[in-house]
C-alpha positions as CSV (number, residue, x, y, z in Angstrom):
1,M,-4.3,51.8,-107.4
2,P,-1.3,52.9,-105.5
3,R,0.7,50.3,-103.7
4,R,0.2,50.1,-99.9
5,A,3.0,51.7,-98.1
6,T,4.9,49.2,-96.1
7,G,7.9,49.4,-93.7
8,Q,9.8,47.9,-90.8
9,I,11.2,48.3,-87.5
10,V,15.1,48.5,-87.1
11,E,15.9,47.6,-83.4
12,P,19.0,48.3,-81.6
13,N,21.9,45.8,-82.6
14,G,25.5,46.5,-82.2
15,K,26.4,49.6,-83.9
16,Q,22.7,50.8,-84.3
17,K,22.1,51.9,-80.8
18,S,18.5,53.5,-81.6
19,F,15.2,52.3,-82.9
20,A,14.5,53.3,-86.4
21,L,12.2,53.0,-89.1
22,R,12.9,51.7,-92.7
23,F,10.2,52.3,-95.4
24,T,9.5,53.6,-98.8
25,A,8.1,57.0,-99.5
26,Y,7.6,58.9,-102.8
27,G,9.5,56.4,-104.6
28,K,12.6,56.4,-102.2
29,R,13.8,54.3,-99.6
30,R,14.0,56.2,-96.3
31,F,15.5,55.5,-92.9
32,V,14.4,57.8,-89.9
33,T,16.2,57.2,-86.7
34,L,13.7,57.4,-83.6
35,G,15.6,57.2,-80.2
36,T,17.4,54.7,-77.8
37,P,15.7,52.7,-75.1
38,A,17.3,55.0,-72.7
39,E,15.2,57.8,-74.1
40,G,12.0,55.7,-73.7
41,W,11.7,53.9,-76.9
42,T,10.4,50.7,-77.1
43,R,9.3,48.1,-79.9
44,E,5.7,48.8,-79.3
45,K,6.2,52.8,-79.4
46,A,8.1,52.3,-82.6
47,A,5.5,50.1,-84.1
48,E,2.9,53.0,-83.3
49,E,5.2,55.6,-84.9
50,L,5.4,53.4,-88.0
51,R,1.7,53.1,-88.4
52,Y,1.4,57.0,-88.1
53,T,4.4,57.5,-90.5
54,L,2.9,55.2,-93.2
55,D,-0.4,56.7,-92.8
56,R,0.9,60.2,-93.5
57,V,2.8,58.7,-96.5
58,K,-0.3,57.4,-97.9
59,R,-2.2,60.7,-97.5
60,G,1.0,62.7,-98.8
61,H,1.5,64.6,-95.5
62,W,4.9,63.0,-94.5
63,S,8.3,64.8,-95.6
64,P,11.6,63.8,-94.7
65,P,12.9,65.3,-91.5
66,A,15.6,68.1,-92.0
67,R,19.0,66.8,-92.4
68,A,21.4,68.8,-90.3
69,T,24.8,69.7,-91.9
70,A,27.6,68.9,-89.6
71,P,31.4,68.8,-90.2
72,A,32.9,65.3,-90.7
73,D,34.3,65.3,-87.1
74,A,30.8,65.5,-85.8
75,F,30.0,62.0,-86.6
76,G,32.1,60.7,-83.8
77,P,33.6,57.4,-83.0
78,D,30.3,55.5,-83.6
79,T,30.4,56.0,-87.2
80,P,30.8,52.4,-88.7
81,S,33.8,51.8,-90.8
82,F,33.5,51.2,-94.3
83,H,34.4,47.5,-93.9
84,E,31.7,47.1,-91.2
85,F,29.1,48.7,-93.1
86,A,29.8,47.0,-96.5
87,S,29.9,43.8,-95.1
88,R,26.6,44.1,-93.5
89,W,25.1,45.6,-96.8
90,L,26.1,42.6,-98.6
91,L,25.0,40.1,-96.2
92,D,21.6,41.8,-96.0
93,R,21.2,41.7,-99.7
94,E,22.6,38.3,-100.4
95,P,18.9,36.5,-100.1
96,E,17.5,38.6,-102.8
97,L,20.5,38.3,-105.2
98,A,21.5,35.7,-107.7
99,E,24.6,33.6,-106.8
100,R,26.5,34.9,-109.8
101,T,25.6,38.7,-108.8
102,V,26.8,38.1,-105.2
103,D,30.0,36.7,-106.5
104,D,30.3,39.8,-108.4
105,Y,29.9,41.9,-105.5
106,R,32.2,40.1,-103.4
107,W,34.9,40.3,-106.2
108,A,34.6,44.2,-106.4
109,L,34.5,44.3,-102.4
110,C,37.1,41.8,-101.5
111,H,39.8,42.6,-104.2
112,Y,39.5,46.2,-104.8
113,L,37.2,48.3,-102.6
114,L,38.1,46.9,-98.9
115,P,41.7,46.8,-99.7
116,F,41.6,50.6,-100.1
117,F,38.6,51.8,-98.0
118,A,38.5,49.1,-95.2
119,K,39.8,51.5,-92.4
120,H,38.0,54.4,-93.6
121,A,35.1,55.5,-91.3
122,L,32.0,56.3,-93.6
123,H,32.4,59.9,-93.1
124,E,36.1,59.8,-94.2
125,I,35.3,58.7,-97.7
126,T,35.1,61.8,-99.5
127,I,35.1,63.0,-103.2
128,Q,38.8,63.4,-103.1
129,E,39.2,59.8,-101.8
130,V,37.0,58.4,-104.3
131,D,39.1,60.0,-107.0
132,R,42.3,58.9,-105.3
133,Y,41.1,55.2,-105.3
134,K,40.2,55.7,-109.1
135,A,43.6,57.1,-109.9
136,T,45.4,54.3,-107.9
137,A,43.3,51.6,-109.9
138,V,44.2,53.1,-113.2
139,R,48.0,53.1,-112.2
140,C,47.9,49.5,-111.1
141,G,46.9,48.6,-114.5
142,R,45.1,45.4,-113.2
143,L,41.7,46.3,-114.5
144,S,40.2,47.8,-117.5
145,N,38.2,51.2,-117.1
146,N,35.0,49.3,-117.3
147,S,36.0,47.2,-114.4
148,I,37.1,50.1,-112.4
149,N,33.6,51.6,-113.1
150,K,31.9,48.6,-111.9
151,T,33.8,48.7,-108.7
152,L,32.7,52.6,-108.3
153,T,29.1,51.6,-109.1
154,R,29.3,49.1,-106.1
155,L,30.9,51.7,-104.0
156,G,28.1,54.1,-104.9
157,Q,25.5,51.6,-104.1
158,I,27.0,51.0,-100.6
159,L,27.3,54.8,-99.9
160,E,23.9,55.8,-101.1
161,T,22.4,53.1,-98.6
162,A,24.5,54.9,-95.8
163,V,23.1,58.2,-96.9
164,E,19.6,56.8,-96.4
165,Y,20.4,55.6,-93.1
166,D,21.7,59.1,-92.3
167,L,25.1,58.0,-91.5
168,I,26.7,60.4,-93.9
169,T,25.1,63.4,-95.6
170,S,25.9,63.0,-99.2
171,N,27.3,60.1,-101.7
172,P,30.8,61.0,-102.8
173,A,30.9,58.2,-105.3
174,A,27.7,59.4,-107.3
175,G,27.9,61.1,-110.7
176,K,29.4,60.6,-113.9
177,R,32.5,62.5,-113.0
178,R,33.6,59.9,-110.6
179,R,33.7,57.5,-113.7
180,L,36.2,56.6,-116.1
181,K,35.5,56.7,-120.1
182,G,34.5,53.2,-120.8
183,S,35.1,51.1,-123.9
184,K,32.7,48.9,-125.9
185,P,33.8,45.3,-126.3
186,S,35.0,44.4,-129.7
187,R,33.4,41.0,-131.0
188,T,34.1,39.4,-134.1
189,H,31.3,38.8,-136.6
190,V,31.0,36.5,-139.6
191,E,30.4,38.5,-142.5
192,P,28.0,37.4,-145.2
193,E,30.7,36.8,-147.8
194,Q,32.4,34.3,-145.2
195,L,29.3,32.4,-144.4
196,M,29.5,29.9,-147.2
197,T,33.3,29.1,-146.4
198,L,32.1,28.4,-142.4
199,L,29.2,26.2,-143.7
200,T,31.7,24.2,-146.0
201,A,34.1,23.9,-143.0
202,A,31.3,22.5,-140.8
203,E,30.6,19.8,-143.4
204,R,34.4,18.7,-142.9
205,L,34.2,18.3,-139.1
206,A,34.7,14.8,-137.6
207,G,33.0,13.1,-134.8
208,T,29.6,13.2,-133.2
209,Y,28.6,16.7,-134.4
210,Q,29.5,16.4,-138.1
211,P,25.9,15.4,-139.3
212,V,24.1,18.3,-137.6
213,A,26.9,21.0,-137.6
214,R,26.1,22.6,-141.1
215,P,22.3,22.6,-140.6
216,I,22.4,24.2,-137.1
217,L,24.9,26.9,-138.3
218,A,22.8,27.5,-141.5
219,T,19.6,27.9,-139.4
220,L,21.2,30.1,-136.8
221,A,22.6,32.3,-139.7
222,G,19.5,32.3,-141.9
223,A,16.8,32.7,-139.2
224,G,18.7,35.0,-136.9
225,L,18.0,32.3,-133.9
226,R,19.7,32.1,-130.5
227,I,21.3,28.9,-129.9
228,G,18.7,28.0,-127.4
229,E,15.9,28.7,-129.8
230,A,17.4,26.4,-132.4
231,L,18.2,23.6,-130.3
232,D,14.5,23.8,-129.0
233,L,13.1,23.5,-132.7
234,E,10.8,20.3,-133.7
235,W,9.5,19.4,-137.1
236,R,6.2,20.9,-136.2
237,D,7.9,24.4,-136.1
238,I,9.1,24.3,-139.7
239,S,7.3,24.8,-142.7
240,L,9.2,24.3,-145.7
241,G,6.5,25.3,-148.1
242,A,5.9,28.5,-146.3
243,R,9.7,28.9,-145.7
244,T,9.1,29.9,-142.2
245,V,10.4,28.8,-138.7
246,R,8.0,28.9,-135.9
247,V,10.2,30.0,-132.6
248,R,8.7,29.1,-129.2
249,E,9.5,31.2,-126.4
250,S,10.9,29.1,-123.3
251,K,8.4,30.2,-120.7
252,T,5.0,30.0,-122.9
253,E,3.6,28.4,-125.8
254,R,3.4,31.5,-127.8
255,G,5.6,31.8,-130.7
256,Y,6.4,33.9,-133.9
257,P,7.4,32.6,-137.5
258,R,10.5,33.8,-139.0
259,S,11.3,33.4,-142.7
């Protein structure tokens, strides 16, 4: 059974001078502007339009309104700046994001995107400007290619929302051509022939961890466990006769043996 279509009414507030509808249709988030109070729009009228729109979506009869193509200067002075829109974009999403994710988003905005794009109106952020930002970030040498790409991803998310809100006609930060060639992080692994040396060194540790260091390392290496899985083990999880270790998942009582 398909999910019931839902949506919400956006009321005039600050830069948003018109009533609008925000809803999901055909797998995409939609934003449809209705009109201003001066044009006769009220919350009751917007609610009626929302019910009508969702019914058409459910029946498959709704189609997005044709987007007029306009030159950049046709947007006028009411187009919000990137600073205004990006700040509101993050504020609206904070409740649904983990604290660490919010910190990551703020890092990209405050340290890199806003210093470059803050005074740009949304329609002034073109493909050329995105490429200029990318080139500037590379020249500064403060970030790796992977980190620059993270900031470009965040920029693309913000501008994609602006497209959905009909504030700009396309997303200039979209596409692989706006990204730099990334690199995979290099990680050091213990080779099989080095394992015995590591275990012998663990036996010589001093202090609290000396009695358990070698057994824990041997279990991690021999059974391929994560550190959390190894620390959760109990004697009932180990069968010396069958040479298996029963690993229990953290959220359920299910588990599976590892030899």
